[in-house]
C-alpha positions as CSV (number, residue, x, y, z in Angstrom):
1,M,-12.3,2.4,10.3
2,R,-8.8,1.4,11.5
3,A,-6.6,4.5,12.1
4,L,-3.6,4.9,9.8
5,S,-1.3,5.3,12.8
6,E,-2.3,1.8,13.9
7,C,-1.4,0.2,10.6
8,R,1.7,-1.9,10.3
9,L,1.3,-4.3,7.4
10,Y,0.0,-3.0,4.0
11,G,-1.1,-5.5,1.4
12,I,-1.8,-4.9,-2.3
13,V,-4.3,-6.8,-4.3
14,D,-2.3,-6.5,-7.6
15,L,-4.4,-7.7,-10.5
16,G,-1.2,-8.6,-12.3
17,Y,-0.8,-11.4,-9.8
18,V,-4.4,-12.2,-8.8
19,E,-6.9,-13.7,-11.1
20,E,-10.4,-12.1,-11.3
21,S,-12.0,-15.2,-9.7
22,D,-9.5,-15.0,-6.8
23,V,-9.7,-11.3,-5.8
24,D,-12.3,-11.8,-3.1
25,R,-10.6,-14.8,-1.6
26,V,-7.2,-13.2,-1.5
27,A,-8.5,-10.1,0.1
28,Q,-10.4,-12.1,2.7
29,Q,-7.2,-14.1,3.5
30,M,-5.3,-10.8,3.9
31,I,-7.9,-9.6,6.4
32,E,-7.8,-12.9,8.3
33,G,-4.0,-12.8,8.4
34,G,-4.1,-9.3,10.0
35,V,-3.2,-7.1,7.1
36,D,-4.1,-3.6,8.3
37,L,-4.5,-1.7,5.0
38,I,-5.4,-3.0,1.5
39,Q,-4.7,-1.4,-1.8
40,L,-6.3,-2.3,-5.1
41,R,-3.9,-2.0,-8.1
42,G,-4.7,-2.9,-11.6
43,K,-2.4,-1.5,-14.3
44,G,-3.9,-1.6,-17.7
45,K,-7.5,-2.2,-16.4
46,S,-10.3,0.1,-17.5
47,L,-12.0,2.5,-15.0
48,E,-15.1,0.4,-15.2
49,E,-13.3,-2.8,-14.4
50,L,-11.5,-1.2,-11.5
51,A,-14.7,0.3,-10.1
52,G,-16.2,-3.1,-10.2
53,Y,-13.3,-4.7,-8.3
54,A,-13.3,-1.8,-5.8
55,A,-17.0,-2.3,-5.0
56,R,-16.5,-6.0,-4.4
57,L,-13.5,-5.4,-2.2
58,H,-15.0,-2.6,-0.3
59,D,-17.9,-4.9,0.8
60,L,-15.3,-7.1,2.4
61,T,-12.9,-4.6,3.8
62,A,-15.6,-2.4,5.4
63,G,-16.9,-5.3,7.4
64,S,-13.5,-5.6,9.1
65,S,-12.7,-1.9,9.4
66,T,-9.8,-2.3,7.0
67,P,-9.2,0.8,4.9
68,L,-9.3,0.2,1.2
69,I,-6.9,2.3,-1.0
70,M,-7.3,2.8,-4.7
71,N,-4.1,3.0,-6.7
72,D,-3.8,5.9,-9.1
73,H,-7.5,6.5,-10.1
74,A,-8.9,9.0,-7.6
75,E,-12.1,9.4,-9.7
76,I,-13.1,5.8,-8.7
77,A,-13.2,7.1,-5.1
78,N,-16.0,9.4,-6.2
79,R,-18.1,6.4,-7.2
80,I,-17.0,3.8,-4.6
81,K,-16.5,5.3,-1.1
82,V,-13.1,3.8,-0.6
83,E,-11.0,5.2,2.3
84,G,-8.0,6.3,0.3
85,V,-6.1,6.9,-2.9
86,H,-2.4,6.3,-3.6
87,V,-0.5,8.3,-6.2
88,G,3.0,7.9,-7.7
89,Q,5.5,10.6,-8.6
90,D,4.1,10.9,-12.1
91,D,0.4,10.7,-11.2
92,D,-2.0,13.4,-10.0
93,S,-0.9,15.8,-7.3
94,I,-2.3,15.1,-3.8
95,E,-4.6,18.2,-4.1
96,V,-6.0,17.0,-7.5
97,A,-6.5,13.4,-6.1
98,R,-8.5,14.8,-3.2
99,R,-10.6,17.0,-5.5
100,K,-11.3,14.1,-7.9
101,A,-12.3,11.8,-5.0
102,G,-15.0,14.2,-4.0
103,H,-15.1,13.2,-0.4
104,S,-12.6,13.0,2.5
105,V,-10.0,10.4,1.7
106,L,-6.5,9.4,2.8
107,V,-3.9,10.2,0.1
108,G,-0.6,8.3,0.1
109,K,2.4,9.0,-2.2
110,S,5.2,6.8,-3.5
111,T,8.6,8.2,-2.8
112,H,12.0,7.0,-3.9
113,S,14.4,9.2,-1.9
114,L,14.5,11.3,1.2
115,E,14.0,14.4,-0.9
116,Q,10.8,13.0,-2.4
117,A,9.6,11.9,1.0
118,L,10.0,15.4,2.4
119,A,8.3,16.9,-0.7
120,A,5.4,14.6,-0.2
121,Q,5.0,15.7,3.4
122,R,5.0,19.4,2.3
123,E,2.4,18.5,-0.3
124,G,0.1,17.2,2.3
125,A,0.3,13.4,2.0
126,D,-1.3,11.4,4.8
127,Y,1.4,8.7,4.4
128,I,4.2,7.7,2.1
129,G,5.5,4.6,0.5
130,F,9.3,4.6,0.6
131,G,11.3,2.4,-1.7
132,P,11.9,0.2,-3.5
133,I,14.1,-1.1,-0.7
134,F,15.1,-4.2,-2.6
135,A,14.8,-5.1,-6.3
136,T,11.2,-6.0,-7.1
137,P,9.5,-7.7,-10.0
138,T,6.5,-5.4,-9.4
139,K,8.6,-2.3,-10.4
140,P,11.5,-3.6,-12.4
141,D,12.4,-0.1,-13.8
142,Y,13.1,1.3,-10.3
143,P,16.6,0.7,-8.9
144,P,16.5,-0.4,-5.3
145,I,17.5,2.3,-2.8
146,G,18.6,-0.1,0.0
147,L,18.3,0.1,3.7
148,A,20.6,3.1,4.4
149,D,18.1,5.9,4.4
150,I,15.3,4.3,6.4
151,R,16.4,5.6,9.8
152,Q,16.9,9.1,8.4
153,V,13.6,9.3,6.6
154,H,11.8,8.3,9.9
155,A,13.7,11.0,11.7
156,E,12.8,13.8,9.2
157,V,9.3,12.8,8.0
158,N,6.4,13.0,10.5
159,L,4.1,10.8,8.6
160,P,3.4,7.0,8.6
161,I,6.1,5.6,6.4
162,F,5.6,2.2,4.7
163,C,8.8,0.7,3.3
164,I,8.1,-1.1,0.0
165,G,9.9,-3.1,-2.6
166,G,11.0,-6.7,-2.6
167,I,10.2,-7.2,1.1
168,N,9.5,-10.7,2.3
169,I,9.6,-12.8,5.5
170,D,13.3,-13.6,4.9
171,N,14.5,-10.0,4.7
172,L,11.8,-8.3,6.9
173,Q,13.9,-8.4,10.0
174,S,16.7,-6.5,8.3
175,V,14.2,-3.8,7.2
176,I,12.9,-3.5,10.8
177,D,16.5,-3.4,12.2
178,A,17.2,-0.5,9.7
179,G,14.4,1.5,11.4
180,A,11.2,0.6,9.6
181,K,7.9,0.4,11.5
182,R,5.6,-0.4,8.6
183,V,6.0,-2.3,5.4
184,V,4.1,-3.1,2.2
185,M,4.2,-6.6,0.8
186,V,3.1,-7.5,-2.7
187,S,4.4,-10.5,-4.6
188,A,5.7,-12.3,-1.5
189,L,2.3,-12.2,0.1
190,L,0.3,-12.9,-3.0
191,K,2.4,-15.9,-4.0
192,A,2.6,-17.4,-0.5
193,H,1.3,-20.9,0.0
194,S,-0.9,-19.5,2.7
195,V,-1.6,-15.8,2.6
196,V,-3.1,-16.0,6.1
197,D,-0.1,-17.6,7.7
198,Y,2.4,-15.4,5.8
199,A,0.6,-12.3,6.9
200,R,0.4,-13.4,10.5
201,C,4.1,-14.1,10.5
202,A,4.8,-10.6,9.2
203,T,2.4,-8.9,11.6
204,D,4.1,-10.8,14.5
205,M,7.5,-9.5,13.5
206,L,6.1,-5.9,13.1
207,A,4.3,-5.9,16.5
């Protein structure tokens, strides 16, 4: 399985954007485009539904050595041997997520400030999401934190840091120039005319 330290572009299969019939195709296009890490996110879906999606996606991602991360529901990792779990500030602690998973998994945590990033590191996170950098329709309740703290968080946190929130091809260079090495793309990637071409463009910029 691809090492976290090698991952640059993180894609999210968000079921708020992707129809059930399109899940496999979108994930396959992400893989073809060079997305290094894929998360399954399905707010409002039942555990049974999410486990079904996770099983389908894991069949695809495992074949390309792409880690599959489950958003929020660590207990699904106990049933489907996904490679990781991602938790938010109001979700399970990292310790609880690992216990629920029942096997060795990566655990990432969403952070919205330098203080939260440092706290996630102390808590034992394997990586963090840092943002939202820009306003994002995916998380409309979170005010954007901007570019100013990206360099400092990289200086103070010794974990892979994935900047997230409203990042697209048009503003990606500004995020890189601010010190980012890794990014998450959600709506921009999922709504692209060609997911493969969009991902390739992003991975070229992050290389």
